[in-house]
C-alpha positions in Angstrom: 5.9 105.4 112.6 5.4 102.9 115.4 5.8 100.1 112.8 7.5 97.6 115.2 4.8 98.1 117.9 2.0 97.7 115.4 3.6 94.4 114.1 4.0 93.1 117.7 0.5 93.9 118.7 -0.9 92.4 115.5 0.9 89.2 116.4 -0.7 89.1 119.8 -4.2 89.5 118.3 -3.5 86.7 115.8 -2.6 84.3 118.5 -5.9 84.8 120.2 -8.0 84.2 117.1 -8.0 80.4 117.7 -9.4 80.8 121.2 -13.2 80.3 121.8 -13.4 83.2 124.4 -11.5 85.6 126.5 -10.3 84.0 129.7 -7.9 85.1 132.5 -5.4 82.6 131.2 -5.3 83.7 127.5 -5.6 87.4 128.5 -2.5 87.0 130.8 -0.5 85.4 127.9 -1.6 88.1 125.5 -0.9 91.0 127.9 2.6 89.6 128.6 3.3 90.1 124.9 1.7 93.5 124.9 3.8 94.6 127.8 7.0 93.5 126.0 5.9 95.3 122.9 5.3 98.6 124.7 8.6 98.4 126.6 10.5 97.8 123.3 8.7 100.9 121.9 10.2 102.9 124.7 7.0 103.5 126.6 7.8 104.5 130.2 7.7 101.6 132.7 5.1 103.2 135.1 2.9 103.9 132.1 3.2 100.3 130.9 2.3 98.9 134.3 -0.8 101.0 134.7 -1.9 100.4 131.1 -1.6 96.6 131.4 -3.6 96.6 134.7 -6.4 98.7 133.2 -6.6 96.5 130.0 -6.7 93.3 132.1 -9.6 94.6 134.2 -11.5 95.9 131.2 -10.9 92.7 129.2 -12.0 90.3 131.9 -15.2 92.1 132.2 -15.7 92.2 128.4 -18.7 90.3 127.0 -17.6 88.8 123.7 -20.3 89.5 121.1 -21.3 86.4 119.1 -19.8 87.6 115.8 -16.5 88.8 117.4 -13.6 86.5 118.1 -11.4 87.0 121.2 -8.7 88.8 119.2 -11.2 91.3 117.9 -12.7 91.8 121.4 -9.2 92.5 122.9 -8.5 95.0 120.1 -11.6 96.9 121.2 -10.4 97.0 124.8 -6.8 97.9 123.9 -8.0 100.7 121.5 -10.2 102.3 124.2 -7.4 102.1 126.8 -4.7 103.5 124.4 -7.1 106.4 123.6 -7.5 107.1 127.3 -3.8 106.9 127.9 -3.1 109.5 125.2 -5.9 111.9 126.3 -9.1 110.7 124.8 -9.7 113.7 122.5 -7.8 116.5 120.7 -6.9 119.5 122.8 -7.1 122.4 120.3 -5.0 125.6 120.7 -6.7 128.2 122.9 -6.5 131.5 121.0 -9.3 133.2 122.9 -7.3 136.3 123.9 -7.1 139.9 123.0 -5.0 139.9 119.8 -2.3 139.0 119.4 -2.6 135.6 121.1 1.0 134.8 122.1 2.4 131.2 121.7 5.7 130.6 123.4 7.7 127.7 122.0 10.0 125.9 124.5 12.3 122.9 124.3 15.9 121.7 124.0 18.2 122.4 121.1 17.7 120.1 118.1 14.1 119.2 119.0 12.8 121.1 116.0 11.4 124.3 117.7 12.3 126.6 114.8 10.9 124.4 112.0 7.8 123.6 114.1 7.2 127.3 114.7 7.1 127.8 110.9 4.8 124.8 110.4 2.5 126.0 113.1 2.3 129.5 111.6 1.4 128.0 108.2 -1.2 125.7 109.8 -2.9 128.7 111.6 -2.8 130.8 108.5 -4.1 128.1 106.1 -6.6 126.3 108.4 -7.8 129.1 110.7 -7.1 132.1 108.5 -5.0 133.8 111.2 -2.6 136.7 110.5 0.6 135.3 112.2 3.9 137.0 113.1 7.0 134.9 113.8 9.9 136.1 116.0 13.1 134.4 117.1 14.6 135.1 120.6 17.5 132.7 120.1 20.6 134.9 120.2 23.0 132.1 121.0 22.7 129.5 118.2 24.6 130.6 115.1 22.1 131.6 112.3 19.0 130.7 114.4 17.4 134.0 113.6 18.3 133.8 109.9 16.9 130.2 109.8 13.5 131.3 111.0 13.5 134.4 108.7 14.2 132.2 105.7 11.5 129.8 106.7 9.0 132.7 107.2 9.9 134.0 103.7 9.3 130.5 102.1 6.0 130.2 103.9 5.0 133.8 103.1 4.4 134.5 106.9 5.3 137.8 108.5 8.6 137.9 110.4 9.9 140.4 113.1 13.6 141.1 112.6 16.1 140.9 115.4 19.8 140.4 115.9 22.2 138.7 118.3 23.2 142.0 120.0 19.7 142.3 121.6 18.4 140.7 124.7 15.8 138.0 124.2 13.2 139.8 126.5 13.7 143.1 124.5 13.2 141.3 121.2 10.0 139.6 122.5 8.4 142.8 123.8 9.3 144.7 120.7 7.7 141.9 118.6 4.6 142.0 120.8 4.3 145.8 120.3 4.7 145.4 116.5 2.1 142.6 116.4 -0.4 144.8 118.2 0.2 147.8 116.0 -0.1 145.7 112.8 -3.2 143.8 113.8 -1.7 140.3 113.9 -3.9 137.6 115.4 -1.1 135.4 116.6 2.5 135.9 117.7 4.7 132.8 117.8 7.9 133.2 119.8 10.8 130.8 119.1 13.1 130.6 122.1 16.7 129.4 122.7 17.4 125.8 123.7 20.4 124.0 125.1 21.8 120.5 124.6 20.6 119.7 128.1 18.5 121.4 130.8 20.4 124.1 132.7 19.5 126.9 135.0 20.4 129.7 132.6 18.0 128.5 129.9 15.2 127.9 132.4 15.7 131.4 134.0 15.6 133.0 130.6 12.4 131.3 129.4 10.7 132.0 132.8 11.5 135.7 132.2 10.1 135.6 128.7 6.9 133.9 130.0 6.5 136.5 132.7 6.9 139.4 130.2 4.7 138.0 127.4 2.0 136.2 129.4 1.4 133.8 126.6 -2.0 132.1 126.3 -0.2 128.9 125.0 3.2 127.6 126.2 4.1 124.6 124.0 6.9 122.2 124.8 8.5 120.9 121.6 10.1 117.5 122.0 11.8 115.0 119.6 10.0 111.7 119.7 13.2 109.9 118.8 14.7 110.6 122.2 12.5 107.9 123.7 11.9 108.0 127.4 14.3 111.0 127.7 11.6 113.0 125.9 9.2 112.3 128.8 11.8 113.2 131.5 12.6 116.4 129.7 9.0 117.3 129.3 8.4 116.8 133.0 11.4 119.1 133.8 10.0 121.9 131.6 6.6 121.3 133.1 7.9 121.8 136.6 9.5 125.1 135.5 6.8 126.5 133.3 3.0 126.4 133.2 2.9 124.4 130.0 -0.4 124.2 128.1 0.6 121.4 125.7 3.2 119.3 123.9 4.3 119.0 120.3 6.0 115.8 119.4 8.3 116.1 116.4 9.9 113.5 114.1 7.2 110.8 114.4 8.0 110.0 110.8 11.5 108.9 111.6 12.8 105.7 113.1 11.3 106.6 116.4 9.9 103.7 118.5 7.2 106.1 119.4 7.0 105.4 123.1 7.0 109.2 123.9 3.6 109.5 122.1 2.1 106.9 124.5 3.9 108.2 127.7 4.1 112.0 127.7 0.4 112.7 128.5 0.3 110.3 131.4 3.7 111.4 132.9 3.3 115.2 132.4 -0.5 115.6 132.6 -0.1 117.9 129.5 -2.0 117.2 126.3 -0.2 116.5 123.0 -1.6 119.1 120.7 0.3 118.5 117.5 2.7 115.9 116.0 5.3 116.4 113.3 4.9 113.8 110.6 7.2 115.0 107.9 9.9 117.7 107.2 7.6 119.4 104.7 5.9 122.7 105.5 2.5 121.0 105.9 4.0 118.2 108.0 2.3 119.2 111.3 -0.9 117.6 112.3 -3.4 118.0 115.1 -3.0 115.1 117.5 -6.1 112.9 117.9 -5.6 110.1 120.5 -8.3 107.9 119.1 -6.8 108.1 115.6 -3.2 107.4 116.9 -4.6 104.4 118.8 -6.1 103.1 115.5 -2.7 103.6 113.7 -0.8 101.8 116.5 -3.2 98.8 116.2 -2.8 98.7 112.4 -6.3 100.0 111.8 -5.2 103.0 109.9 -6.3 106.7 110.2 -8.9 107.1 107.4 -10.4 110.3 109.1 -7.1 112.1 108.9 -6.6 110.9 105.3 -10.0 112.3 104.4 -9.2 115.7 106.1 -5.9 115.8 104.2 -7.7 115.2 100.9 -10.3 117.9 101.7 -7.6 120.5 102.5 -5.1 119.6 99.8 -7.0 118.3 96.8 -8.0 120.8 94.1 -11.8 120.2 94.1 -12.4 121.7 90.6 -9.8 119.3 89.1 -11.2 116.4 91.1 -14.7 117.1 89.7 -13.3 117.2 86.1 -11.7 113.8 86.7 -14.9 112.4 88.2 -16.8 113.4 85.0 -14.2 111.7 82.9 -14.5 108.6 85.0 -18.3 108.7 84.5 -18.1 109.0 80.7 -14.9 106.9 80.2 -13.6 109.5 77.8 -10.9 112.1 77.7 -8.6 110.7 80.5 -5.1 111.7 79.3 -1.5 112.1 80.7 -2.4 115.6 82.0 -5.0 113.9 84.3 -2.4 111.2 85.2 0.0 113.9 86.2 -2.7 115.8 88.2 -3.2 112.6 90.3 0.5 112.6 91.1 0.5 116.3 92.0 -2.5 115.9 94.3 -0.8 112.9 96.0 2.3 115.0 96.5 0.3 117.7 98.2 -1.0 115.1 100.7 2.6 114.3 101.7 3.5 111.7 99.0 2.8 108.0 98.9 4.6 107.2 102.1 2.4 109.6 104.1 -0.7 108.1 102.4 0.5 104.5 103.3 1.1 105.5 107.0 -2.6 106.3 107.4 -4.0 103.2 105.6 -5.0 100.1 107.6 -2.1 97.7 108.0 -3.3 95.1 105.4 -3.8 97.7 102.7 -0.5 99.4 103.6 1.3 96.0 103.4 -0.3 95.2 100.0 0.8 98.6 98.7 4.3 98.0 100.0 4.3 94.6 98.2 3.4 96.6 95.0 6.6 98.6 95.5 5.1 102.0 96.2 7.9 104.5 95.8 7.9 108.3 96.1 11.0 108.4 93.9 9.2 106.5 91.2 6.3 109.0 91.5 8.8 111.9 91.0 10.3 110.0 88.0 6.9 109.7 86.4 6.2 113.4 86.9 9.6 114.2 85.3 8.8 112.0 82.3 5.4 113.6 81.7 7.0 117.1 82.0 9.4 116.2 79.2 6.5 115.6 76.8 4.9 118.2 74.6 1.3 119.3 75.3 0.2 117.3 72.2 1.9 114.1 73.5 0.2 114.5 76.9 -3.2 114.8 75.4 -2.6 112.1 72.7 -0.3 109.5 74.2 -0.9 107.2 71.2 1.4 109.5 69.2 4.4 108.5 71.3 6.4 106.1 69.2 10.1 105.1 69.3 11.7 108.4 68.3 9.5 110.4 70.6 10.2 107.9 73.5 14.0 108.4 73.0 13.6 112.2 73.1 11.4 112.1 76.2 13.8 109.8 78.0 16.7 112.0 77.2 14.8 115.1 78.4 13.8 113.4 81.7 17.2 111.8 82.3 15.8 108.3 82.3 16.0 105.2 80.1 13.4 104.4 77.4 12.3 101.4 79.4 11.0 103.9 82.1 9.0 105.7 79.5 7.5 102.4 78.3 6.6 101.5 82.0 4.8 104.9 82.4 2.8 104.4 79.2 1.9 100.9 80.3 0.7 102.1 83.7 -1.2 104.9 82.1 -2.9 102.5 79.7 -4.0 100.3 82.6 -5.3 103.3 84.5 -7.2 104.4 81.4 -8.8 101.0 81.1 -9.9 101.3 84.8 -11.5 104.7 84.0 -13.5 103.0 81.2 -14.5 100.2 83.5 -15.9 102.8 86.0 -18.1 104.3 83.3 -19.7 100.9 82.6 -20.8 100.5 86.2 -20.8 97.3 88.3 -17.1 96.9 87.7 -15.7 97.9 91.1 -14.8 94.3 92.1 -12.8 93.8 88.9 -11.1 97.2 89.4 -10.1 96.5 93.0 -8.7 93.1 92.0 -6.5 94.7 89.4 -5.4 97.7 91.4 -2.0 96.5 92.5 0.7 97.8 90.2 -1.6 100.0 88.1 -1.8 103.3 90.0 0.9 106.0 89.6 4.0 105.0 91.5 2.9 101.4 91.9 4.5 98.6 89.9 4.9 94.8 90.3 
């Protein structure tokens, strides 16, 4: 996500490091590069112009602290201005309504409204303990209703059934009545989209809005559509009293300019971003954290929040005790680490939130989600005794395990070597004062990381 922009901005900062202080001359040169980087990332031209002007004013008035170089000083200015550009703080959903609080999902076809509706339902249930009802009013797209119904079943979320013979407004009102009678906290209404904005679509969603009186009207837009995303958001904003925006597919090859433009152009806050296709791949949007990621500083706060939500704390405590004693760490624990990592979105999601230098180091160590899946498959092919006593795994057992996992014996050997190295680290932890040695030897030793 936004990798190209991050690399370009990092280059600008490096060029300033040799300078003694921030001057109008070197700021001008740096901002010329920043301007090009933003335009290449598909940030809207009016937004770029205003942003550059604000950074220039702020940077020229910046006192460079003695222990900061000009590059670091400029990073601080750009970070603050990027955060302002994207909204300064997270705008949470407003669910302060007589239940059910209605959330109306709007947007073009293909933007990801249906999958985002499901992800939002899961997020509200898991994080806010809300009883959610999903309904589809899309009677035009083939299998749209069935798609949302299947998703609701997978996520174990309530679904209100409808069919294509009904009128969208009738479906919506029936779902609202059902939600009231069955004490649902939230009703999420998925609406029909078109390939482009047209009068019929806008008229229909205006009618739905008037009938439902939603407390939240969220515009779902594909970040990969670049500046078109901003233009489309503005058109919907002119037609509907939008309360916020959800950007999808920020995990794709998007240049990411929509994330930096849409708040400024529409005046509507970005409330969530889609960061993966997985059911938990929807995150609250925090401008200051996004600014940190754009500048290669990582997003450690979101990483900690992911860990807090997804990690099995009882298992983590068991592992911590084994690390303290240096005893009992086996392949079951090794597999548990992999399962926890998968819950947090896999290694690629983890890398996306790390600061650029750590992320690049991990990339150099060939971090691979496929390799992690292979490791899990190999461990699953072992007997309980082999997992608890890996030293029993000799040639004949290796051949059987490899055949069961559909891999070569060399892959089993690689796993056992990685496990042995991790086991040594656990013992080093128990001795204390060994953190420096452990960090030095990290590359290639953790699950899914190999030289």
